[in-house]
Structures are given as C-alpha cells and as structure tokens.
C-alpha positions in Angstrom: 0.4 27.1 -17.2 4.1 26.6 -16.6 5.6 23.2 -17.3 7.0 21.1 -14.3 10.6 21.5 -13.3 12.6 18.3 -13.9 13.7 16.6 -10.8 16.3 13.7 -10.1 15.1 10.3 -10.6 14.2 8.3 -7.5 16.1 5.4 -8.6 19.3 5.2 -6.6 22.4 6.0 -8.5 20.4 7.3 -11.7 21.6 10.4 -13.0 18.5 11.1 -15.0 15.7 13.6 -14.4 12.0 13.5 -14.7 8.8 15.6 -14.7 6.7 12.4 -14.0 4.7 12.5 -10.9 6.1 9.2 -9.9 9.4 10.5 -9.6 11.1 7.9 -11.8 12.8 8.7 -15.2 11.6 6.8 -18.3 14.3 4.1 -17.8 13.1 3.4 -14.3 9.2 4.3 -14.5 8.1 0.9 -13.5 10.7 0.0 -11.1 9.2 1.6 -8.0 6.8 -1.1 -7.2 9.3 -3.9 -7.9 11.9 -2.1 -5.7 9.2 -2.0 -2.9 8.4 -5.6 -3.2 12.0 -6.9 -3.6 11.0 -9.1 -6.5 8.7 -11.4 -4.5 5.5 -12.8 -5.9 2.0 -12.4 -4.3 2.3 -15.9 -2.9 5.7 -15.3 -1.5 4.5 -12.2 0.2 1.6 -14.2 1.8 -1.2 -13.0 -0.5 -2.1 -16.2 -2.4 -5.3 -18.2 -2.6 -5.7 -18.3 1.2 -5.6 -14.5 1.4 -8.1 -14.1 -1.2 -10.7 -16.4 0.6 -10.0 -14.4 3.9 -10.2 -11.2 2.2 -13.6 -12.1 0.7 -14.7 -13.1 4.3 -13.6 -9.7 5.8 -15.3 -7.6 3.2 -18.5 -9.6 3.6 -18.2 -9.2 7.6 -17.8 -5.5 7.2 -20.6 -5.2 4.7 -18.3 -3.7 2.1 -17.9 -0.6 4.0 -14.6 1.2 4.8 -14.1 1.1 8.4 -11.9 4.2 8.7 -14.7 6.3 6.9 -17.3 4.6 9.0 -15.6 5.8 12.2 -16.0 9.3 10.9 -19.6 8.9 10.1 -19.3 8.4 6.3 -20.5 5.4 4.3 -17.9 4.6 1.6 -17.5 1.5 -0.4 -14.5 -0.6 0.6 -12.6 -2.7 -1.9 -9.6 -3.6 0.0 -8.8 -5.3 3.1 -6.1 -3.8 5.4 -4.0 -5.1 8.3 -5.1 -2.8 11.3 -1.4 -3.4 12.7 0.7 -3.8 9.6 2.5 -7.1 9.2 5.8 -5.0 9.1 5.1 -4.1 12.6 4.4 -7.5 13.8 0.7 -7.7 12.8 -0.9 -11.0 11.7 -3.4 -12.3 9.3 -6.0 -12.8 12.3 -9.5 -11.7 11.5 -9.4 -9.3 14.5 -6.4 -7.6 12.9 -8.2 -7.0 9.5 -10.6 -4.4 8.2 -12.4 -3.5 5.1 -11.0 -0.1 3.7 -11.6 2.2 0.7 -8.6 3.0 -1.6 -8.2 6.5 -0.5 -7.9 5.5 3.2 -5.8 2.7 2.4 -3.4 5.0 0.6 -3.1 7.3 3.5 -2.6 4.6 5.9 0.1 2.9 4.0 1.9 6.3 3.4 2.0 7.0 7.2 3.2 3.3 8.0 5.9 3.6 5.5 7.0 7.0 7.1 7.1 5.5 10.6 8.6 2.2 9.5 12.1 1.6 11.1 13.8 -1.6 9.8 15.4 -4.0 12.2 19.2 -3.3 12.6 21.7 -5.9 13.0 
C-alpha cells in the first residue's frame, strides 16, 4: 500500500507538511480543538454543572436513544445531547431544542453546521 502524500499543515501560516489525518503537523497537532474553542473553558462556553444536570435529564427523557437514528427506524445508544438549532444559529438550552444523539450522528450534524455557518459581519 502506498504511503500518504504530505499535505500542508492546516495551521494558518505554518509552512510544515503532514501525513496525519487531522491535517496538522507535529508542531500543531493538538491546536485544532483549541483554535475552534478560542481558548474558552467549558464553563465559559456554557457547559458547566448546570449543563451536565440538563444533559442527564435529556438523555433520560429520550431513553438514551439517538433521536436522529430513531427517526430512521434504528435504535442506537445516545451518549451526547445536541442542540437541534445550534447555539451559533440562535438556538438555546431550552429542553425543546435539545435531543439525545449518538456520536456518529453528532459528528455528521456538527460538520454540516460548520459548513453552513456564516459569522456575523460588522
């Protein structure tokens, strides 16, 4: 099997290359998540103790089943709670805007939201 072709590092301004699936060179390997979160803690992002209590309540309400999979007729264990309308698009932590979701569905949904995200200008 041929080895991967080195690509430019995803870190803005870095001249390094990588074959890692993350897209970051060894120097910047762990910076993707930090860059995305802009250095804020879980509490600063709104995911502190109150969120953990609400998260447990939503998982119990949805019987620990992924609601996205359930709509497709599949019963998949959910380990995360997702905002139906993302906070970046004006969603809230209201229980009607939250659903239990499996890791695979959450990954797909988050990727779609990032693709469609348009930051406010001005």
